[in-house]
C-alpha positions as protocol buffer text, in pm:
chain_id: "A"
residue {
  index: 1
  type: MET
  ca { x: -3 y: 2 z: -5 }
}
residue {
  index: 2
  type: ALA
  ca { x: 172 y: 322 z: -122 }
}
residue {
  index: 3
  type: ARG
  ca { x: -98 y: 570 z: -40 }
}
residue {
  index: 4
  type: LEU
  ca { x: -401 y: 593 z: 197 }
}
residue {
  index: 5
  type: ARG
  ca { x: -685 y: 838 z: 265 }
}
residue {
  index: 6
  type: LEU
  ca { x: -602 y: 1067 z: 557 }
}
residue {
  index: 7
  type: ASP
  ca { x: -926 y: 1010 z: 752 }
}
residue {
  index: 8
  type: LYS
  ca { x: -873 y: 629 z: 741 }
}
residue {
  index: 9
  type: TRP
  ca { x: -505 y: 654 z: 863 }
}
residue {
  index: 10
  type: LEU
  ca { x: -608 y: 889 z: 1147 }
}
residue {
  index: 11
  type: TRP
  ca { x: -868 y: 638 z: 1257 }
}
residue {
  index: 12
  type: ALA
  ca { x: -629 y: 343 z: 1226 }
}
residue {
  index: 13
  type: ALA
  ca { x: -358 y: 524 z: 1421 }
}
residue {
  index: 14
  type: ARG
  ca { x: -609 y: 589 z: 1698 }
}
residue {
  index: 15
  type: PHE
  ca { x: -597 y: 960 z: 1693 }
}
residue {
  index: 16
  type: PHE
  ca { x: -980 y: 957 z: 1655 }
}
residue {
  index: 17
  type: LYS
  ca { x: -1232 y: 691 z: 1779 }
}
residue {
  index: 18
  type: THR
  ca { x: -1434 y: 707 z: 1466 }
}
residue {
  index: 19
  type: ARG
  ca { x: -1373 y: 797 z: 1101 }
}
residue {
  index: 20
  type: SER
  ca { x: -1649 y: 1056 z: 1116 }
}
residue {
  index: 21
  type: LEU
  ca { x: -1471 y: 1228 z: 1414 }
}
residue {
  index: 22
  type: ALA
  ca { x: -1149 y: 1226 z: 1203 }
}
residue {
  index: 23
  type: LYS
  ca { x: -1355 y: 1375 z: 910 }
}
residue {
  index: 24
  type: GLY
  ca { x: -1495 y: 1651 z: 1126 }
}
residue {
  index: 25
  type: ALA
  ca { x: -1138 y: 1738 z: 1250 }
}
residue {
  index: 26
  type: ILE
  ca { x: -995 y: 1755 z: 907 }
}
residue {
  index: 27
  type: GLU
  ca { x: -1285 y: 1968 z: 780 }
}
residue {
  index: 28
  type: GLY
  ca { x: -1252 y: 2195 z: 1087 }
}
residue {
  index: 29
  type: GLY
  ca { x: -889 y: 2269 z: 1007 }
}
residue {
  index: 30
  type: LYS
  ca { x: -758 y: 2055 z: 1303 }
}
residue {
  index: 31
  type: VAL
  ca { x: -530 y: 1843 z: 1082 }
}
residue {
  index: 32
  type: GLN
  ca { x: -282 y: 1985 z: 844 }
}
residue {
  index: 33
  type: HIS
  ca { x: -57 y: 1810 z: 589 }
}
residue {
  index: 34
  type: GLU
  ca { x: 287 y: 1970 z: 535 }
}
residue {
  index: 35
  type: GLY
  ca { x: 154 y: 2292 z: 685 }
}
residue {
  index: 36
  type: GLN
  ca { x: -148 y: 2318 z: 460 }
}
residue {
  index: 37
  type: ARG
  ca { x: -531 y: 2251 z: 526 }
}
residue {
  index: 38
  type: VAL
  ca { x: -644 y: 1937 z: 348 }
}
residue {
  index: 39
  type: LYS
  ca { x: -958 y: 1751 z: 239 }
}
residue {
  index: 40
  type: VAL
  ca { x: -1071 y: 1428 z: 399 }
}
residue {
  index: 41
  type: SER
  ca { x: -986 y: 1238 z: 90 }
}
residue {
  index: 42
  type: LYS
  ca { x: -623 y: 1359 z: 82 }
}
residue {
  index: 43
  type: GLU
  ca { x: -394 y: 1063 z: 29 }
}
residue {
  index: 44
  type: ILE
  ca { x: -92 y: 1044 z: 246 }
}
residue {
  index: 45
  type: SER
  ca { x: 223 y: 829 z: 213 }
}
residue {
  index: 46
  type: VAL
  ca { x: 508 y: 721 z: 434 }
}
residue {
  index: 47
  type: GLY
  ca { x: 732 y: 1025 z: 525 }
}
residue {
  index: 48
  type: ASP
  ca { x: 454 y: 1282 z: 531 }
}
residue {
  index: 49
  type: ARG
  ca { x: 437 y: 1524 z: 817 }
}
residue {
  index: 50
  type: LEU
  ca { x: 107 y: 1596 z: 990 }
}
residue {
  index: 51
  type: HIS
  ca { x: -3 y: 1857 z: 1246 }
}
residue {
  index: 52
  type: ILE
  ca { x: -289 y: 1727 z: 1457 }
}
residue {
  index: 53
  type: ARG
  ca { x: -464 y: 1946 z: 1715 }
}
residue {
  index: 54
  type: GLN
  ca { x: -679 y: 1762 z: 1976 }
}
residue {
  index: 55
  type: GLY
  ca { x: -820 y: 1979 z: 2257 }
}
residue {
  index: 56
  type: TRP
  ca { x: -521 y: 2144 z: 2426 }
}
residue {
  index: 57
  type: ASP
  ca { x: -265 y: 1932 z: 2259 }
}
residue {
  index: 58
  type: GLU
  ca { x: -100 y: 2003 z: 1919 }
}
residue {
  index: 59
  type: LYS
  ca { x: 107 y: 1710 z: 1780 }
}
residue {
  index: 60
  type: GLU
  ca { x: 346 y: 1701 z: 1497 }
}
residue {
  index: 61
  type: VAL
  ca { x: 387 y: 1351 z: 1360 }
}
residue {
  index: 62
  type: LEU
  ca { x: 581 y: 1177 z: 1089 }
}
residue {
  index: 63
  type: VAL
  ca { x: 400 y: 896 z: 900 }
}
residue {
  index: 64
  type: LYS
  ca { x: 608 y: 582 z: 939 }
}
residue {
  index: 65
  type: ALA
  ca { x: 364 y: 317 z: 806 }
}
residue {
  index: 66
  type: LEU
  ca { x: 18 y: 292 z: 653 }
}
residue {
  index: 67
  type: SER
  ca { x: -267 y: 80 z: 768 }
}
residue {
  index: 68
  type: ASP
  ca { x: -640 y: 100 z: 685 }
}
residue {
  index: 69
  type: GLN
  ca { x: -731 y: -136 z: 971 }
}
residue {
  index: 70
  type: ARG
  ca { x: -778 y: -32 z: 1328 }
}
residue {
  index: 71
  type: ARG
  ca { x: -563 y: -259 z: 1543 }
}
residue {
  index: 72
  type: SER
  ca { x: -446 y: -255 z: 1900 }
}
residue {
  index: 73
  type: ALA
  ca { x: -290 y: 64 z: 2048 }
}
residue {
  index: 74
  type: SER
  ca { x: 57 y: -80 z: 2050 }
}
residue {
  index: 75
  type: ILE
  ca { x: 41 y: -149 z: 1680 }
}
residue {
  index: 76
  type: ALA
  ca { x: -110 y: 196 z: 1609 }
}
residue {
  index: 77
  type: GLN
  ca { x: 183 y: 361 z: 1776 }
}
residue {
  index: 78
  type: THR
  ca { x: 409 y: 210 z: 1524 }
}
residue {
  index: 79
  type: LEU
  ca { x: 235 y: 389 z: 1240 }
}
residue {
  index: 80
  type: TYR
  ca { x: 370 y: 730 z: 1334 }
}
residue {
  index: 81
  type: GLU
  ca { x: 643 y: 906 z: 1521 }
}
residue {
  index: 82
  type: GLU
  ca { x: 597 y: 1231 z: 1708 }
}
residue {
  index: 83
  type: THR
  ca { x: 879 y: 1484 z: 1664 }
}
residue {
  index: 84
  type: VAL
  ca { x: 1098 y: 1565 z: 1962 }
}
residue {
  index: 85
  type: ALA
  ca { x: 1016 y: 1935 z: 1937 }
}
residue {
  index: 86
  type: SER
  ca { x: 642 y: 1847 z: 1946 }
}
residue {
  index: 87
  type: VAL
  ca { x: 679 y: 1631 z: 2262 }
}
residue {
  index: 88
  type: GLU
  ca { x: 882 y: 1906 z: 2439 }
}
residue {
  index: 89
  type: ARG
  ca { x: 628 y: 2180 z: 2344 }
}
residue {
  index: 90
  type: ARG
  ca { x: 335 y: 1971 z: 2466 }
}
residue {
  index: 91
  type: GLU
  ca { x: 504 y: 1903 z: 2794 }
}
residue {
  index: 92
  type: ARG
  ca { x: 593 y: 2271 z: 2846 }
}
residue {
  index: 93
  type: GLU
  ca { x: 226 y: 2370 z: 2781 }
}
residue {
  index: 94
  type: ALA
  ca { x: 89 y: 2096 z: 3005 }
}
residue {
  index: 95
  type: GLU
  ca { x: 316 y: 2219 z: 3287 }
}
residue {
  index: 96
  type: ALA
  ca { x: 194 y: 2579 z: 3233 }
}
residue {
  index: 97
  type: ARG
  ca { x: -168 y: 2462 z: 3241 }
}
residue {
  index: 98
  type: ARG
  ca { x: -104 y: 2272 z: 3569 }
}
residue {
  index: 99
  type: ALA
  ca { x: 71 y: 2589 z: 3721 }
}
residue {
  index: 100
  type: ALA
  ca { x: -225 y: 2800 z: 3609 }
}
residue {
  index: 101
  type: GLY
  ca { x: -471 y: 2569 z: 3776 }
}
residue {
  index: 102
  type: ARG
  ca { x: -304 y: 2609 z: 4112 }
}
residue {
  index: 103
  type: VAL
  ca { x: -458 y: 2960 z: 4159 }
}
residue {
  index: 104
  type: ALA
  ca { x: -655 y: 2983 z: 4486 }
}
residue {
  index: 105
  type: ARG
  ca { x: -1018 y: 2984 z: 4405 }
}
residue {
  index: 106
  type: PRO
  ca { x: -1302 y: 3070 z: 4655 }
}
residue {
  index: 107
  type: ASP
  ca { x: -1478 y: 2771 z: 4807 }
}
residue {
  index: 108
  type: HIS
  ca { x: -1824 y: 2941 z: 4755 }
}
residue {
  index: 109
  type: ARG
  ca { x: -2006 y: 3202 z: 4556 }
}
residue {
  index: 110
  type: PRO
  ca { x: -2026 y: 3545 z: 4719 }
}
residue {
  index: 111
  type: ASP
  ca { x: -2345 y: 3605 z: 4912 }
}
residue {
  index: 112
  type: LYS
  ca { x: -2548 y: 3935 z: 4904 }
}
residue {
  index: 113
  type: HIS
  ca { x: -2318 y: 4119 z: 5145 }
}
residue {
  index: 114
  type: GLU
  ca { x: -1999 y: 4011 z: 4969 }
}
residue {
  index: 115
  type: ARG
  ca { x: -2142 y: 4111 z: 4627 }
}
residue {
  index: 116
  type: ARG
  ca { x: -2224 y: 4457 z: 4757 }
}
residue {
  index: 117
  type: GLU
  ca { x: -1871 y: 4484 z: 4895 }
}
residue {
  index: 118
  type: ILE
  ca { x: -1731 y: 4387 z: 4550 }
}
residue {
  index: 119
  type: SER
  ca { x: -1945 y: 4637 z: 4376 }
}
residue {
  index: 120
  type: ARG
  ca { x: -1839 y: 4904 z: 4616 }
}
residue {
  index: 121
  type: LEU
  ca { x: -1471 y: 4824 z: 4552 }
}
residue {
  index: 122
  type: ARG
  ca { x: -1518 y: 4828 z: 4167 }
}
residue {
  index: 123
  type: ARG
  ca { x: -1685 y: 5162 z: 4190 }
}
residue {
  index: 124
  type: GLN
  ca { x: -1406 y: 5309 z: 4388 }
}
residue {
  index: 125
  type: TRP
  ca { x: -1154 y: 5154 z: 4146 }
}
residue {
  index: 126
  type: ASP
  ca { x: -1346 y: 5310 z: 3842 }
}
residue {
  index: 127
  type: GLU
  ca { x: -1331 y: 5650 z: 4021 }
}
residue {
  index: 128
  type: ILE
  ca { x: -954 y: 5627 z: 4051 }
}
residue {
  index: 129
  type: ASP
  ca { x: -911 y: 5569 z: 3682 }
}
């Protein structure tokens, strides 16, 4: 097999649970081939570079093998190789998200008295500006 449809490969490589989800991601611009938006029927081959955005993560992968059958996860991982720069970038961004989540948050919503205090402080702040 020299070439394969992009949506089939994404499904077989287990980036998406169904081909219709892969199709939606491609049509939504979440998957790029060599830096360009592509159509669902784009045929890829070994050695192609793909940018795949899933939620917070953005992966840059090189196609190492083609398969149109969905197999186990260990076999699916042999179909591609994520670039070192991509792995480092994802780890940095994940760490930044974890650090941002450590902000102290109130344990309850403000009651009537606290809301009035907040409004009073905002009005005072607006008068200063």
